[in-house]
N, C-alpha and C positions, 0 to 999 in steps of 0.2 A: 902735469900744474894743475892743471882744472880738479884735478879729484883732490889734491893738496887743499884746493882754495876753499872746494867745498866742504869737506871734513872739517877745516876751523870754522869755517862759518855755520856748521850745524853744531860743533862743540860750543858755541858761543852763547847760540840759542837755547841749547839745552843746559848751560852753566847758568843762564838767566832765569828759566821758568823753575830748577831745581831752587834756585835761591829764592824765587816769589814763594814757591811752596812750603818751603822749610823753614824758612826765615820771615816771618811775616813782614812784611813791608808797611811801612807806616801811614797812614793814611792824613793830608794836611786838610786843616779846616781854618776859613779866615772869617776873621771879627768882620764885621762892616767898616769900623773904623779903619782898618789895614787896607780894604778895597778903597776906600776914599783915598787914601795917603798915597796909593801905587796908580790909582788914578791922575795924580797930581803930576805925578814925574813926568818926563821928557818921555817920548814914544819909546827910543833906542835905551833907556836907563829901566821903563817897564821890562824890555824883552829881557833884560839882562837879569833883572831881578826872579822874572819870572820864571828861567830859565836854571837860576841858583836855587831857586824854591823847592823846583821839583824834584832835585838832586838830595834833597830832604829826606825822601820818601827812604832810603840808606843810612837813616841819622848816625847809627854810632861811627860811621864809619865817613862822614863829610868835613871837606879841610874848609877852613875859613869859619869855623864854627868854635865858641866860646863860652864855657860856662860863667855867668855873671854872679859874682856875689855883693850880697846888700842892695839889689835892683828887685823890681817888683816882677820882672819877666826874668827867668831862668837862663834863657841862653840870647847869645848873640849871633847873625851870620853877617860877614862883613863883603857886600859887592860893589867894588870900585867906592865910592864915596858914599855911597847909601848903606843902611844899615838894617836888618830885619829881625826884632826885637819877637820871639816866641818862649813856648811851653814846649815841652815833651815830656808824655807821659809812657815810657818805656813799658810798662806791667800791660796796658792796651794798645798799642801802637798808634798813638793820636800825638799830630803835631797842629799845636792851637797858633796861627800866627796874629799875634798882636797890633804891632805898628811896625810902619816901612817910613823909615825917617831920612833924611839928608844929613850927613857928619857934618856936626858943629861942635862947641866946648862942652855941650849939655847931652850929647847923644855918646853913646859907649862905642 
């Protein structure tokens, strides 16, 4: 039983390391405006947004992300009632967080 658990644990770690090495993970950059908007949110919403943004390192395979058309930002991440608007350059693996907003009739 213990060996089986240890084997799956090592397999998960090895899979993660291979993914990091061969499939370059995205780096996440924050604009000053986005940081200020994040700090204006309630503490529990800040934690949810930061956790969701940390998952953007695996950008092509992320749930709740939608490409925007006719908007100044390329993508939107939905986190509860909050929206994170960002740009992603897949060639150089950089995600630039532009805005963090509460959902209303003007926010996608």
